[in-house]
C-alpha positions as CSV (number, residue, x, y, z in Angstrom):
1,X,3.3,0.2,-31.1
2,X,2.6,-1.1,-27.6
3,X,1.6,0.9,-24.7
4,X,3.8,1.9,-22.1
5,X,3.0,2.8,-18.7
6,X,4.1,5.0,-15.8
7,X,3.3,2.5,-13.7
8,X,2.9,-1.2,-13.5
9,X,1.0,-2.7,-10.2
10,X,0.6,-6.6,-8.7
11,X,-1.1,-8.1,-7.3
12,X,-3.8,-8.6,-4.9
13,X,-7.5,-7.6,-5.1
14,X,-9.8,-7.6,-1.8
15,X,-13.7,-6.9,-1.4
16,X,-13.3,-5.1,2.0
17,X,-16.3,-4.4,4.2
18,X,-15.9,-2.1,6.7
19,X,-17.5,-1.8,10.0
20,X,-17.2,1.7,11.5
21,X,-17.1,1.6,15.4
22,X,-16.6,4.4,18.2
23,X,-13.8,2.0,19.8
24,X,-12.4,-1.0,18.4
25,X,-11.6,-1.9,22.4
26,X,-15.3,-1.4,22.9
27,X,-16.3,-4.0,20.6
28,X,-14.0,-6.2,21.7
29,X,-15.9,-5.7,25.2
30,X,-19.1,-5.8,23.2
31,X,-18.3,-9.5,21.3
32,X,-17.2,-10.6,25.0
33,X,-20.2,-9.5,26.5
34,X,-22.7,-11.0,24.1
35,X,-20.3,-14.3,23.4
36,X,-21.1,-15.2,27.1
37,X,-25.0,-14.3,26.6
38,X,-24.7,-17.3,24.3
39,X,-24.3,-15.8,21.1
40,X,-26.5,-13.3,19.1
41,X,-26.8,-10.3,17.5
42,X,-24.9,-6.7,17.8
43,X,-27.4,-4.0,15.9
44,X,-26.8,-0.8,14.9
45,X,-23.0,-1.3,12.8
46,X,-22.7,1.4,10.1
47,X,-21.0,-0.7,7.3
48,X,-20.2,-0.3,3.6
49,X,-18.5,-2.7,0.9
50,X,-15.6,-1.2,-1.3
51,X,-12.8,-2.4,-3.2
52,X,-9.8,-3.2,-1.9
53,X,-6.4,-4.5,-1.5
54,X,-3.0,-2.5,-1.6
55,X,-2.5,-3.1,-5.6
56,X,-6.1,-1.9,-6.6
57,X,-5.7,0.4,-4.4
58,X,-2.4,2.3,-5.4
59,X,-3.2,1.8,-9.2
60,X,-6.5,3.1,-8.3
61,X,-4.8,6.3,-6.7
62,X,-2.1,6.8,-8.8
63,X,-5.0,6.6,-11.9
64,X,-6.7,9.6,-10.0
65,X,-3.4,11.7,-9.8
66,X,-3.4,11.3,-13.5
67,X,-1.1,8.7,-14.5
68,X,-1.1,5.5,-16.8
69,X,-1.0,2.4,-15.0
70,X,-0.8,-1.2,-15.8
71,X,-2.9,-3.3,-12.8
72,X,-1.9,-6.9,-12.8
73,X,-4.6,-8.8,-10.3
74,X,-7.0,-11.5,-9.4
75,X,-11.0,-12.0,-9.3
76,X,-13.6,-14.3,-10.0
77,X,-16.3,-13.5,-12.3
78,X,-18.9,-12.8,-9.4
79,X,-16.5,-9.8,-8.1
80,X,-15.3,-8.4,-11.4
81,X,-18.0,-5.2,-11.6
82,X,-16.4,-4.2,-8.2
83,X,-12.8,-4.4,-9.8
84,X,-14.0,-3.0,-13.1
85,X,-16.1,0.4,-11.1
86,X,-13.1,1.1,-9.2
87,X,-11.0,1.8,-12.4
88,X,-13.9,3.7,-14.5
89,X,-12.8,6.6,-16.3
90,X,-9.3,5.9,-14.9
91,X,-6.3,5.3,-17.5
92,X,-5.8,1.6,-15.5
93,X,-5.2,-1.7,-17.8
94,X,-6.5,-4.4,-16.2
95,X,-5.3,-8.1,-16.7
96,X,-7.0,-10.0,-14.2
97,X,-6.1,-13.8,-13.5
98,X,-8.5,-16.5,-12.8
99,X,-8.0,-16.3,-8.7
100,X,-10.6,-15.3,-6.6
101,X,-10.4,-11.9,-4.7
102,X,-9.7,-12.1,-1.0
103,X,-12.1,-10.8,1.5
104,X,-11.8,-8.4,4.2
105,X,-13.2,-7.0,7.1
106,X,-12.2,-3.9,8.4
107,X,-12.8,-3.0,12.0
108,X,-12.6,0.9,11.4
109,X,-12.4,2.8,14.6
110,X,-9.3,5.1,16.9
111,X,-7.1,2.3,14.7
112,X,-7.9,-0.1,12.4
113,X,-7.9,-4.1,12.8
114,X,-8.5,-6.1,9.3
115,X,-9.5,-9.7,9.6
116,X,-8.4,-11.3,5.8
117,X,-9.0,-14.1,3.8
118,X,-6.4,-13.8,1.5
119,X,-8.0,-15.8,-1.8
120,X,-5.7,-15.9,-4.6
121,X,-3.6,-13.1,-3.2
122,X,-2.0,-15.9,-1.1
123,X,-0.6,-17.8,-4.1
124,X,0.2,-15.0,-7.0
125,X,3.5,-16.4,-8.3
126,X,5.5,-15.5,-11.7
127,X,3.7,-18.5,-12.8
128,X,0.5,-16.4,-13.1
129,X,2.3,-14.0,-15.7
130,X,2.2,-14.0,-19.3
131,X,5.2,-13.5,-21.8
132,X,2.5,-10.4,-22.6
133,X,2.5,-9.6,-19.1
134,X,6.1,-9.7,-19.1
135,X,6.6,-7.0,-21.9
136,X,4.5,-4.8,-20.7
137,X,6.5,-4.4,-17.2
138,X,9.4,-3.9,-19.0
139,X,7.9,-1.0,-20.4
140,X,6.9,0.4,-17.3
141,X,8.9,3.1,-16.1
142,X,8.3,1.8,-12.3
143,X,6.8,-1.7,-10.6
144,X,5.3,-1.9,-7.7
145,X,4.7,-5.4,-6.3
146,X,3.0,-4.8,-2.6
147,X,1.0,-7.0,0.2
148,X,4.0,-9.1,-0.1
149,X,2.5,-10.3,3.5
150,X,-0.5,-11.8,2.2
151,X,1.4,-13.7,-0.5
152,X,2.5,-17.0,0.7
153,X,4.6,-16.6,-2.6
154,X,5.6,-12.9,-2.6
155,X,9.7,-13.7,-2.0
156,X,9.9,-15.9,-5.2
157,X,7.8,-13.3,-7.1
158,X,10.2,-10.4,-6.2
159,X,13.2,-12.5,-6.9
160,X,11.4,-13.4,-10.8
161,X,10.6,-9.7,-11.3
162,X,14.5,-8.8,-10.8
163,X,15.3,-11.7,-13.0
164,X,13.5,-11.1,-16.1
165,X,13.5,-7.2,-15.5
166,X,17.1,-6.5,-14.8
167,X,17.8,-3.0,-13.5
168,X,14.7,-1.5,-13.9
169,X,13.2,0.4,-10.6
170,X,11.2,-1.7,-8.2
171,X,9.0,-0.5,-5.5
172,X,8.0,-3.1,-3.0
173,X,5.2,-1.9,-0.1
174,X,5.5,-5.2,2.2
175,X,2.6,-4.5,4.3
176,X,1.6,-5.5,7.3
177,X,4.4,-8.6,7.8
178,X,4.4,-8.5,11.6
179,X,3.1,-12.5,12.0
180,X,5.6,-13.2,9.2
181,X,8.6,-12.1,11.2
182,X,10.9,-14.9,10.3
183,X,10.0,-15.1,6.7
184,X,10.2,-11.3,6.5
185,X,13.8,-10.9,7.8
186,X,15.2,-13.5,5.0
187,X,13.0,-11.6,2.6
188,X,15.7,-8.4,4.3
189,X,18.4,-10.2,4.2
190,X,17.8,-11.1,0.3
191,X,17.0,-7.4,-0.6
192,X,20.3,-6.8,0.8
193,X,22.5,-9.4,-0.6
194,X,20.9,-9.1,-3.9
195,X,19.3,-5.7,-4.3
196,X,15.9,-7.2,-4.8
197,X,14.3,-4.0,-5.3
198,X,15.2,-0.3,-5.2
199,X,12.7,1.5,-2.9
200,X,10.9,0.2,0.2
201,X,7.6,2.0,1.5
202,X,6.3,1.0,5.2
203,X,4.5,2.6,8.1
204,X,5.7,3.3,11.7
205,X,4.8,0.5,13.4
206,X,6.3,-2.0,10.3
207,X,9.6,0.6,10.4
208,X,10.0,-0.4,14.1
209,X,9.7,-4.4,13.7
210,X,11.9,-3.9,10.0
211,X,14.8,-2.6,12.6
212,X,14.1,-5.3,15.2
213,X,14.2,-8.0,13.0
214,X,17.8,-6.1,11.8
215,X,19.3,-5.3,14.8
216,X,18.8,-1.7,13.9
217,X,18.9,0.8,16.8
218,X,18.1,3.9,16.2
219,X,16.8,7.1,18.3
220,X,13.8,8.5,16.7
221,X,12.0,7.3,13.3
222,X,14.1,9.4,11.6
223,X,17.6,7.8,12.0
224,X,15.4,4.2,12.0
225,X,14.4,5.5,8.3
226,X,18.2,6.3,7.5
227,X,19.6,3.3,9.1
228,X,17.1,0.9,7.4
229,X,17.5,2.7,3.7
230,X,21.8,2.3,4.5
231,X,21.3,-1.7,5.4
232,X,19.0,-2.5,3.1
233,X,20.9,-0.2,0.0
234,X,17.2,0.6,-0.9
235,X,15.4,4.2,-1.2
236,X,12.9,4.4,2.1
237,X,9.8,6.0,2.8
238,X,8.8,5.8,6.1
239,X,5.1,7.3,6.1
240,X,4.2,8.0,9.6
241,X,1.1,9.6,12.1
242,X,2.4,12.9,12.2
243,X,5.6,13.3,10.3
244,X,6.6,11.2,7.1
245,X,10.5,10.8,5.5
246,X,12.8,9.5,3.0
247,X,16.1,8.3,3.1
248,X,18.8,6.8,0.7
249,X,20.9,5.7,3.8
250,X,22.4,9.2,3.4
251,X,20.3,12.4,3.1
252,X,17.4,12.3,4.7
253,X,14.3,14.3,4.1
254,X,10.9,15.2,6.3
255,X,7.5,16.7,6.2
256,X,4.9,16.9,8.8
257,X,1.8,15.8,8.2
258,X,-1.4,17.3,7.4
259,X,-3.7,17.8,10.3
260,X,-6.7,15.9,9.1
261,X,-10.0,14.4,11.0
262,X,-9.8,11.2,10.1
263,X,-12.9,9.9,9.1
264,X,-11.1,6.2,7.7
265,X,-8.0,4.6,8.0
266,X,-7.6,1.5,5.5
267,X,-6.1,2.5,2.2
268,X,-4.9,5.8,4.1
269,X,-1.0,4.0,3.4
270,X,-2.0,3.6,-0.5
271,X,-3.0,7.1,-0.7
272,X,0.2,7.8,0.5
273,X,2.2,5.8,-1.5
274,X,0.4,7.2,-4.6
275,X,1.1,10.5,-3.8
276,X,4.7,9.7,-3.6
277,X,5.2,7.6,-6.3
278,X,3.5,10.4,-8.4
279,X,5.8,12.7,-7.0
280,X,8.9,10.6,-8.1
281,X,7.3,10.4,-11.6
282,X,7.2,14.6,-11.6
283,X,10.7,14.7,-10.6
284,X,10.2,16.0,-7.3
285,X,13.1,16.6,-4.7
286,X,12.6,14.2,-1.6
287,X,10.8,17.1,0.4
288,X,8.0,18.2,-1.6
289,X,7.7,14.2,-3.0
290,X,6.7,13.6,1.0
291,X,4.3,17.0,0.8
292,X,2.7,15.8,-2.0
293,X,2.4,12.6,-0.7
294,X,1.2,13.5,3.2
295,X,-1.0,15.8,1.3
296,X,-2.7,13.0,-1.1
297,X,-3.0,10.7,2.7
298,X,-4.9,13.3,3.8
299,X,-7.3,13.8,1.6
300,X,-7.9,10.5,1.6
301,X,-8.3,10.5,5.3
302,X,-10.7,13.2,5.6
303,X,-13.2,11.9,2.9
304,X,-16.5,10.3,3.6
305,X,-15.9,8.1,0.3
306,X,-13.8,5.4,-0.7
307,X,-11.9,7.6,-2.9
308,X,-8.4,8.3,-3.5
309,X,-7.4,12.1,-4.3
310,X,-6.9,14.2,-7.6
311,X,-3.9,16.2,-8.4
312,X,-5.8,19.0,-8.3
313,X,-7.4,17.8,-4.6
314,X,-3.8,17.3,-3.6
315,X,-2.2,20.9,-4.5
316,X,-5.3,22.6,-3.2
317,X,-4.5,20.9,0.5
318,X,-0.8,21.8,0.3
319,X,-2.2,25.7,-0.5
320,X,-4.5,25.0,2.3
321,X,-1.9,23.7,4.4
322,X,0.9,27.0,3.8
323,X,-1.7,29.3,4.3
324,X,-2.4,28.1,8.5
């Protein structure tokens, strides 16, 4: 019998070099100073190298929450061990296309700034998917297409998913699209007109940018969430710094984020998405789902290591928050 999956995720795999700094602005000042000196080294920079990419992070997060996942991604042979290690021990089926992974240098300070070489993530279109892949996508309860921002063929991929999968529920986290505003505005029109996706997840800055592109005016982020959802005809999740929201264009649900001393930022949005999707799969109501997602992100943010939350850790974090 062919495998069924809770979630199918595609497409991007990045190898992330994380550089930890006290201040991104301070690093920029140091770089200018060193450049003025004719170049040279800036020493004492704490760093680590981890698996990354929105799809890999999301699949791993869902796997750690106990879900059965299909991850369709890309890599070369040199970086396959990093990808395989990330999914070790999880119920995640890997299908890897022979395109080189992306490479990112992520500066982690008071904000995170990512310098990316997209590799094969930039050209991952529907032609990369085999007949077996399409059959497996059809057997998943939810199909997630993430990091549209890195993929020049991202809209083409979404159109193919809708055409081939019919009414299958499709989730989109576009990632930071702000350097492709006109193309993203076209995608938003396609979503509204052709219902390319059912569910969209964005962060605060992405929500503000999307509202501006659509001419949506709102007094606050909650109202922006509701109006964007209504305009696009989707469920829209908006995960923020201090609060998160979800809306279908009518009802609006919201929960405060849990107070956390962040030790990392890169990947937090993917951890939030994993919690939100897990909550939906478990039939949670919107407020409970958003609270669960906030807790999943909180566990991830507070860790020293690059590791998403387990279901038990999320439940414990929620219980702790109720005692405060």
